N, C-alpha and C positions, 0 to 999 in steps of 0.2 A: 255462781254462774261464771264469774270472772275467771275461775280456774280452768273451766272447760275452754273458754275462748283462748286462754294463754296456751294450753297444750295443743289445741287445734292449730293455732298459727305456727307453733314450733314444728309440729308434724308436717306442715304444708311445704316446708322448704325443699323444693326440688324433688318431692316425692311423687312416684309414679304408681298409679293404681290401674289394674286390669279388671274391668267389669265383665263378667261372663254370665249372660242370661239370654235365653231365646226370645224373651218378650221385649220388643222395642221400647214400649212405654216404661218398663222397669229400668232399662238401661238409661233412658232419658232422665228419669227421676233421680237415679243415682248420680249421673254425670252432673246434673244441675246442682244437686246438694253439695257434692264434693268439690266441684270447681269453684263454688262460692267461697271456699276457704283456701284456694290457691293450689289445690292438688291437680296434677296432670293426669288426665283420664284417657285410657284407651279402652276400646270395646271389642268383645267377641260375641257373636250371635249363637255360637254352638261350641261344643267341646273340641271339635277338630280345629276350628279357628283359634281357640284358646291355646291349644298345644303348639300350633304354628307360631303364634306370637311369643310364647314362652321359650320356644327354641331359639329365637333370634333376638329377644329383648329381655331385659331384667326389670323386675317390678318390686316395689317395696311391699305391696299387698295385692292379693288376688281376691276379689269378691266373686264367689263361685256358687251359682245356683246348682242344686243337686239334681233337679228333675228337668232334663232337656232331652229332646229326641236325638237319635243317633248316638254320638259319643256323649255320655252323660257326665254329670259333675263328679261322681265317684270314680269313673274311668280316668278323668283328667287328674284327679288327686292321686290315684294309685300310680299312674304313669310318671308324674313328675317326682313322686317320692322314690320310685324305683330307680330313677336316674340320679338320685342323690340331691335333688333340688329341694331345699328347705324354705323356699319362699313362703312367708306367712300367708295363710289362707283363712278368710272369713267366710264361713258357710252360710248361704242364704237358704233357709228352710221354709217349708210350708207344711200344712197338715198332710199326713200320709207318707212322710219321709223318715219314719222312725228308725227302721233298720239301717238306712244309710247314714243317719245322724250318728249312731253308735259306731259304725265303721269309720266315719270321718274322724271321730275322736281318737280312735286307735291309730290313725295316721297323723296325729298331732294337730288336727284342726279343732281347737277348743273354743274358738270365738264364733258365735252364732248371731245372726239377726233373723228374725222371723217375719215373713210377709204377712200383712203390710207393715212396713217399718217407717217410722217418722224420720224426716231429715236430721233432727237433733240426735236421735239414737244412732243413726247411721254414721254421722260425723264423729260422735263420741267414740264409738267402737273402733272405727278406722284410725282415728288419731291416737287412741290408746295403743293399738297394735304397732303403729309406726314408731311411736315414742319408745315403746318397750324394746323393740329391736334396735333402734338407733342408739339407745343408751348402752345396750350390750355391745354393739359394734365399736363404740368409742372407748371401751375398756381395753387396756393393753394385755390381751391374751391371758386372762386369769385362769387359774386352776379352779374350775367351776365347783368342784366338790368341796373346796375349802373356802372359796371366796363368795360364791353366789348365795349369800345369806339373806333371808328376809329381814328387812329393816323394821324394827319394832320401836314405836314411840309410846312411852308409858306415862305421858302426862294425861290424866283423866283415863277414860276407858281406853284399853289398848287398841292402837291402830296399826295396821301392818301394810307393808309394801309387798304385794304378791307377784310383782313382775318376774322375779327369779323363778317362782313356781310355774308361771305361765310359759316362760321361756323353756323350762325343762319339759313341760308337756308338749309344747310345739315341736321340740326335738325328739320326742318319744323317749326321753330319758326318764322313765317312770320311777326308777329307783331313787333318783335324785329328787324328783318331785315329791315322792312319798316322804323322804327325809326332811325336806324343807317344810312340808305341810305339818308333819308331826311337831316340828319345832314351833311353828306358828300357833298351833292349837294347844300346845302346852302353856303358852303365855296368854293367848286370847281364845279360850275355848268356845266363846260365843260369836266368833267372827263369822258372819253369815257368808261372806265371799269365800273364806277358807273352807268352810264346811261344804259349800256348793262345789268348789273345785275338788275336794276330797271325793265327793260323789262322782264327778266326772272321771277322776283318776281310777276309782274302783270299777266303774263301768268299763273303762278302757281295758282294764285287766281281767274283765270277765267275772268280777266279784259283785254280781248284781244285787244280791240280798243286802250286803253291806252298803252298797251304793244307795239303796233306798233309804236306809236309816240315816245316812249322811244328808241326803236331801231333806228328810223329815226333820232332822235337827236344825238344818239351816232355816227352814220355814217356821219352826217353833221359835227361833231367835228373831226372825223378821219375816212375817207372812207377806209383806209387800215386795220382797226382793224378787224382781222379775226373772232373772236367769234361773233361780231355784224354782220359781213357780212353773216356768216353761219346762225345766228338766223333770219335775215331778209329774206333770201332766203327760209328757212324752213317755216317761217310765211306766206310768199306769196304762197308757195305751198299748205299750209294747207287751205288757204281761196280762192284759185283760182285767186290770183292777179298776175299781170305781173311783175316778179322780174327783168326783163330787161328794165323796163321803168324808166328813171331817175326821173320822177315825183313821182314815188312810192318808188324807191330805190335810195338814194343818192350815193350809192357806184358804180352805173353803170358808166362805163368808167374809174373808178379808180382801180377796183379790179385787172386788169391785169397789172397795172403799178407798178413799184417797189416802196415800201414804203420808208420812211426815214431811213437812216442808223442807226443801233443801237449805242447808245452812250457808 
């Protein structure tokens, strides 16, 4: 837990977050959670207000609800990407936003939180995104195809730093993301996070069948891994599959059980 507190405080240094949601209570919950770790929060109650703020201000992260009246979250995401704005976007999803979630991934938004989200999860996701992009910005203009390598630590079970992969996905450089993920999975074939990201990459490229098997392998490796659980359920809803069948979803029967205690 100390690691999370350290990264959160590092991410909080002068970082600006735009919270875009039409529900006032959600904006208040997000503001309260994120201001508690020193982040500077601004709010937009709809997509039009969000675009106006993004036109005149810069942010380290945008928390973007997909379902809003008028100018929706996907409209906001498409418009800022069309302008060449690569501001990191964390998508706030709810049940029923399946097609939009896939479209968001294709636009480089691969970080998701699902309503209702706990303050701990929210702070963890936002701090990770800020740290990831801050680390990349501090590097002296690397040739990403040669230097953006996943860092592999081989003491005990292989552990990997997937920040370069997520950066490539954020920037919609799917070829680079694929290359990096292949390297990771050659060394750590049971990395649940890498397998889940491979599913995200494959879905973003329209390779839906292969994406399913990537999510399935991720859950076979760790049926408690929440992003893979969410992606599998979203995938099943998208294609009319039975997400409660253990033959289809390896997480069935495990999702309700407590996972391993954090080290």
